[in-house]
N, C-alpha and C positions, 0 to 999 in steps of 0.2 A: 274840261280841265278841272281837277280837284279845286274846290273853292275855299277861300279863306273862311275861318270859323270865327264868329262873334257870338256874344251872348244872345243877340236877337236871333241869329241863324240857328243856334243850338235849340231854341224853343221849338223849331219845326220838327225836331226828332221826337217830340212827345206825342205826336199823332198815334192813335191806336186804332184797332179795327181788324176784322178778319180779312183774309185774302181770298175769299170765295168769289164766285162770279157776281159781278155787281152791274148796275145800270145807272146811267146818268142821262139827263136830257138837257139840251142846250137850245135856247131860243136864238134865232138868227133871222134878221130881216134884210136879205140881200138877193139881188138878181132875180127876184120873183121865184126863188126856189123854195122847196118845203122848209118850214120854219123850225122844225124840230129834228134833231139828230138823237138817236138812242145809241149809247155805247154799252157793249157787253165785253167783259174781259175775263181771261183765264190764263193760267201758266202755260208755257210752251216747253215742257220738259225735254222734248226731242231735240230742240235747239240748244237748251242749256247743257244737255249731255255732250253736245258736240265740243264744248269748251272745257270739259273735265278730262284732264290729261295727267299722266304720271311720269312722263319721260320727255326731256328736252323742254320745249315751251310748256309751262304748267300754270301760268296765270298772267293776266294783263288787264289793263283798262283802256279807255279811249277808243273803243271799237267803232270804226266806220266801215261801210261796205260800198264798194265801187264796181259797177258793172263795166267790164273791160271793153265792151263794144260801145260804151257811152250811151246805151239805150235803156231807158227806164220803163221797159215793158214788164209784164208779170207772167209768171208760170211758164217760162220758156225753157224747155229741156236743153241741156247742154250749155246753158248760160255760164260764162266765166266771170267769177267774182274775185276781187282783191279785197281782203280785210286788212285794215291797218290798225295797229295798236300802239299805245304809248308805253309807259313804264311796264316792263315785262320781266318775269322771273323765268330763269333757265336752270334746269337741274333734274334730279331724280326724286320721286316721291314714293314713300312706302307708308301704307295705312294712313294716308292723308297728311303725313308729316314729311316736309322736305328733308332730304339727306344733307349733311354738311357740304359746304363748298358750292351751294347754289349761288347764283349771281343775278343781279338785276341789270338789264340794259334799258335804254330809254325809248326804244321803238322796235317793233317787229312786224311781221306780215303773215298772212295765210292766203293760200290760193285754193279756190273751190270750183269744181265743175258741177253744173246743175243747180237746182233750187231746192233740193231735198237735203236735210241734215244728216248725210251719211258720212261716217268717219272714214270710209274708204274714198270719199270724194274730196277730202280737204287735206292740205299739207301745210303745217305750221313751220315757218322758217325764221331764222335769226341770222344776222351777219356774224362773221368771225374774222379775227385779225390774222396776220401771217403765221402766228403760232397756234391757230385753231381755237383761240379763246373767244367766247361770245362777246360781241360788241354791238353797238347800234348801227342800223343801216344809214341813218342820217345824223350828221353833226354840224353845228354852225361853224362856218369858216369865212363868211362874207364880211363886208366892211362894217356892218352894224353889230358884229359879234363882240361880246366882252368876255373876259377870262372866266373860266369855270361855268360857262353856260352850256345847256344842252337843248335839243329840240323836243318839244311836246307837239304832236301832230294834230292838226285840225282836219277839216273835211277836204275832199278832193273830187276831181272829175276828169273824164276823158274829153279833150277838146277836139271836136271834129274839124274845126277850122285851123288847127295847128298840127296837122298830120297825125291826129289821134294821140298826141302827147298827153301824158298824165300830169296834172297840176295838183300839188298838195300844199295846204297851208301848214306852216311850221312856226310855233311860238318859241322865241328865245326865253329860256327859263333858267333861273339860278336859285340855289338854296339860300335861305336867309337864317336858318337855325336848325336844330336837331330834330324837330317834330315833323310829322308827316305833312302838315299843312304849312310848314315854314318854307315857302318858296314865292317867287315873284316872276310873273311874265312881263317882259318889257317890250321888245320889238317883235315884229312879225315878218317872216320871210315866206316866199313862195318857192317851192321846189318844182322844177320842170324835169320830167323823166321822159326822154324821147322814145325809149323802148321799154314799156311797162310789162316786162316778162320776168320770170324767175332769174333769167340770166342777165337781163338788162337793168334791173331796178337799182343796182349799186352805182350806176353812172347817172349823175344828175347835175343840173345847174341850180345855183342858189340865186334868187332874185330878191334883193332887199326892197322893202316897201316902207311907206309911212302909215301903215294900217294898225300900228300899235302906239298909243300915246296916252297922256293924261288930259282929259277934257276938263275945263274949269268948272263945268256944271254937273257932269255926269260921272266923274271919276275916271279910273283907268279903263281904257277902251282897247279892244282888239277884235279884228275880223277873222273869219274862218271857222266860226262855230257850226255852220251848216251851209250847204250849197243846194240850190234848186236850179237845174238847167231847163229853162222854159223855151226850148227850141223844137222845131219840127223834126229835126234829125234825131233828137233825143226822145221823140214820140211823146212829148208833153201834150196833154189833151187840149189845152187852149194856148198854143205857143204865141209868144210875142217876140221871140228872137233873142231874148236876153238871158244872161246868166245872173242869178241873184245870189249874192254873198251876204251871209248873215253874221253879225257880230254881237258883242255884249258889252254893256257899260256896267262896271262893277258896283257903282253907287247903289242902285236899286235892282240889280240883276235885270237890266233893261235890254230888250231886243232892238237891234239896229239893222239897217239894210243898205247895201250898195248894189249897183247893177252895171253891167257892161255887155257889149256884144262879144261873142266868143273870139272873134278875130282881133279885138282890142284888149284882150285880157292882160297882156303884158304892158299896156300903155295906160298907166294909172291916171294920167292927165285927161283921159277920155272917160273915166269912170264917173258915175253920178251917185249921189247919196240921198236917201229919203230924209226930208227935213220936216215931216209932219203933214205937209200939204202937197208936195211935189218932189221931183228929182232935180237936184242942183249939183253943181261942181263944188269941190272943196270938202275934204273929209271932216273938217271941224264944224261944218254946217249941219251935222246929223241931229236928229231928234228921236227920242225913244218911241217905239211903236207900242210896246206893252211891257209890264214889269213882272218881276218874280219868276223869271225863267232860270234855266241852268246854263252852264258854260258850254255844254254841247247839246245839240238839239236838232230837230229836222222840221222842214216845211214840205208837205206833200199834197199834191192835188187829189181831189176825190171826184167821182163821176159827175156830180151835178154842177161843177164849176166852182166849188168852194175849196178851201185849203185848210189842212190840219197842221197846227203847230204842236209838236210833241216835245215834252221836256220833263225834268224833275222839278216839282214845285219848290220854289225858293232855293234852287241849286242843290241842296242836300236835304232830303227828307224821305219818308217812306211812301210818298204820294207821286204817282205818275200823272201828269196833267196833259190835257189837250184843250186847245182853243180853236174855235172855228172862225175862219176869216173869209172875206169876199174877194180878196186878191192876195198875191204873194206878200203884200205888206199890210194886210188887213183892210179895214179895222177888224181886230180879233175880239171875239166876245169873251164871256166869263170863262174862268178856268173850270174845266170838268175834271174832277179827280177820278180817273177811270180805273185805277188799280192801286191797291195797297200792298207794298212789297213786304212779305212776311219776315224777311231776314232781320229787320230791325227789332220787331217784337220777339221773335223766337231766338235770335242769336246775338242781338246787340250790334249788328252790322249797320253801316251807314250807306244807304243807296244814293246814287248820284248819276247825272248825265244820261238820262233816258232819251232815246231817239228812235224813229221808225226807219225800217229798211224796206223801201217801197218795192224794189224789183224782186225781193224775196217774199213778197206778200201776194195776196190774191185780191181781186176786186171786192170791196166791201169789208176787207180785213187787213189789218196792218200787223206785221211782225215788229215788236218793239223790244229793244235791249236796254239794260241798265247795268251799272257797275256797283260793287260794294267794297267797303274798306272799313278800317277801324281807327280810332284815335291813337291806339298803341300799335300801329301797323307793323313797324319794324320788328317788334318782338312777336306779335301775333302770327305773322306770316310764317315764322320759323316753327310754330307749333301746329299750324293748320293751313294747308295749302288751299283748301276749299273756300276760304274767305275772299279770294281775289281772282275771280274770272267772271266774264259777262253772264248775266241771266237774261232770259227772254220770256215775253208774254205775247199772247194774241189779243188784239183789241178789234172787235167787230163794231161797225157803225152802220146805221140804217135810218 
């Protein structure tokens, strides 16, 4: 989610540096594995080009990728992927300039076949109303909804224990002022889509939760920032049978975690939460795992039994960070700034919400996306459509 801006957070925009291939080393003393990882990064222009469009869907953020078989294997030909986006622009673009009467909706999707970034293999889609006007696929109507709220989408997964239904996190968001960062996320709902296909995605159930609240010590909290399905059926390399659900505490941009068995996903009284030393019941018993992360993120396993936490440093900055952990809840080591996004230096754009896309990657290499925006976004997007679509990089680790 786009983060609130403060004077402290604005300071992270002042990072400089080239976007050439770089290396970082991290020390890690866990599980008897090699103690040093080396990271090498470079742009992935073939994937970025996939998101550059001039008709219909032409820009969005909030990108998550979900394998529709629920299996996080890699380099599988014919793999079906659902991309979900949050705020999305629909219209026609000429010479990078949106034509008049373009419109923003709050969420959209794309369907892709295979793991190669071919424009012939992906279809971007948005919902329309009875008059054919673009509208959001998902809108809050459950008992926790307040007037003038809309859904910002978090992560999702296919639940093999629930007849392969798709579950998506959805934040209740409302505007608080005229500027791009004038909004507030309050409650969190879960969307259940029994038939996750282009025809079936419009039919869904809304499940209200207690996963969005204000914590007395950590500030505003919400879960759904990332999901790691650590099950044998999902082909996790070291499965323990749990689904890990990550959240954020806004006070220090802190990582939080919950977990549950897939069959209990709708039974929140059976969820447990990481309290710093173990798993306990009661969402308010959370404790931060690490600080300085972004509102959207990913936790992915690597071959030697460790885990990579991928995020934008401090929520909004030109640095993509990775931390190495010994379990899905760490402890995570120091932040490795693995990539410097050139858009801030070259164009004054603000990068945010970096995350890895494991099933679209290869062993030893992660495909990582990030979004960009501006402080004067409502005006800037009408002059330049290219400021608002996902960008991609490759991060190699060894």
